[in-house]
N, C-alpha and C positions, 0 to 999 in steps of 0.2 A: 504494499499499499504506499503510494508516494505522498509527499508533502501536499501537493495540490489537492488530492482526494481527501486528506485528512482535514483541510480547511474547508472543503465543500461540506463535509459532515459535521462541521462545527467543532471539530475536536482540537483544532489548532488556531491560533490567531493568526491573521494575515500579517503581512510585513509591515503594513502601515501601523499596527498595533505596537510596533516596537521591537518584535522579535524576528530575527533573520528566517528567511524561508527554510534554510537547510540546517537549522538548529533546533533540537528537540530538548526542551528544558524539563525540570523535574515535574513541575505542575502538568505539562502535556503528557508525560509519561504516566503519571498516576490516573489522569483522566482516561487515557486509552485504555489502561489496564482495567479500571472500573467498567468502561463501557463494553469491553470484551467479555468480562465475567458475566455481565448482565444478558448479553446476547449469545453466550456461548451455545454450541451445539452438541448436546449430550451423545449424538451419535458419531461424532467426528471429534474425539477429544485430542487426537494427534495435531489437528489443524491449530487448536487453541495453543498447545505446547510449542508448535513451531513458531507461531505468532509472537509469543512472549520471548522466545529464544532470539528471534530476530530483533526485537525491541531491545534486549539486553546487549546483543551484539553492536547495535547502533549506538548504545550508550557507551560501550567500551571504546569504539572507535572515537567518539567526542572526546572521551577522557584522555586518550592517547594523544590527540591533536592538541589539547589544552597543556599536556605534560610537555610536548615538543615545543610549544611556544615558550613555556616556561623555561626550558633548557636554553632556547635560543636567547632570550632576554638575559639569562645568567652569563651566557657565553659573551654577549655583547658588553655587558658590565666589566667582566674580567678582561676583555680586550681593551677597553677604554682605560682601565687601571694600568695594564701593562704599557700602553702607548704613552701615559704620563710618566711612568718610570723610565721607559727607553729614552724619551725625549730629554730628560734630565741628564742623560750620559753624553749628549753631544758635546765633543771637545775634550772628553775624559778618555783615559786609557783604561782598557780592560784586558783580562787574559783569555785567550781562546786557543783552541788546538790549531797549530800550524807549524811551519818550519822556517819562517823568515821574520826577521825583526829589524827595526830601523836604529842605527847608532847615530845620535845626534851629536853635533861638535861639542867635545869635552865631556860628553855624557856617558851613560852606562846602559847596559841592557839587563833587565831583570826578567826572568821566566821561571818556569817550573817543569819537572818531569812527572808523569802520571804512571805510576807503577801499581799494576794489579797484583803483582807477586813480588816478594823480595828479589833483589838482584845484586850481584857481585861485580867489582871491577867496572863501576859505572863511569862513562866518559862521555864528554861533550866536546864536539869539534865546531869551531867558528870558522865557516868558509866564506871567503869573499865572492864577488860576482864572477871572477875569472876562475872560480873553482879550486882556489888555492886555500888550504887550511892555514889560517893565521894564528889560531891560538887553540890549544888543547887543554880542557879543565878536568882534572882527575877528581871524582867525587868519592871513590871508595865504595865500599858495600852500603847499600840503602835498603830500609824496610819498605814494605807495600804502602802506598799512600802517594801524597803530593810531595815532592821533593824540590824545593827552591834552589834557583842558582842564579848568578850574576857574573856579568863580564864588565870590566872596568874600561874596555876600549884599548887595552894595551896587548899588543902582539907577544907572541912568543920570543921575539928578538928584542923586547923591551921598548920598541917604539909604538908611538900612538897610531892606531888604525884611521884610515880615512873615514870620514863620516858617510854613511849610505846604508844600503840594505845588506844584510848578512844572513847565510843560511845557518841554521842551527841543526846539527845532527848529534842525537844521542844514542848511545849503545850501552849494552851491560850484558853480563852473564846471567841467564835465567835458566834454572834446571840443567846446568852444565853446558848450555849451548849460548852462543853469542847472538843478541837479537837487537833489533832497532827499538827503541823506546819512544813512546808518545811524548811530544813536547808541546808546552803551552807557552805560547809568546805573546808579548804585549802588542797592542795596536790601538790607535786613536779613533774614536767614533766619529765618523764625519756627518752621518745622517740616520734617519729612521724611517722605515716604510712599511706599509701593509703587504703581508705575503699575499701570493695569488690565490684568489677565491675569497679574500677577505677575512681569513682566519689566521691569527699569528702574526707576528712582527718580524721584520728583517732589519738587521742593523748593518749599516755600511761602514766597513772599516778601512782606513788608510793602507793602501797596498796589499790588502788581503781580499777585498771585494765583500760580497754580501753574506752574512751568516744568519741562522736563526737566533732570536733574542734568548732562546731557552739555552743555546750553546755557550753563552758567556759563563765561563768558569769563576772569575773573580773581578771585582771592580777595584783598580788600583787608586 
């Protein structure tokens, strides 16, 4: 039984009365159920059961739609809050997973290693744009977790390195085998944008491109 037929029988109010044509409220449901019980056919009880089942299913669909709208509103609120947080990061440095970092004139590079398991003989190599290792940092054995490191800009020969971008390569012995380790490098936040589809945020980092807001490991 469609909505138009229900309105013809006087069981639902028309749209002009303030209730959408495709919405069945509690008052409408109770009125329909009462009318059904009054006019039920004792020779065909299954039809009555099927009718009430359909009404219950209709109410379930309406409830799901309301729940979906509530979740959509909640997601929108969370997204707005994240946008405000991300916007405040513009111009600041953050730690993200990567392999390159910028050395400013007279400055230093501060980063970290991310170890899932303990490692021995941990070593970091600082490589210039020409592919030459200019500094090797020996960190020794390290437990699982985040391991900070810093480079003062001085090369192995004691000279100051030229400002610019350098590649960070980390390795260590894990389970008796030499493995590359995950590096977290600093980068400056240049801008914030909405991810494709309108859900989530993207943070644009100087020299590293765009990353998800959730991928920021630390704010420096």
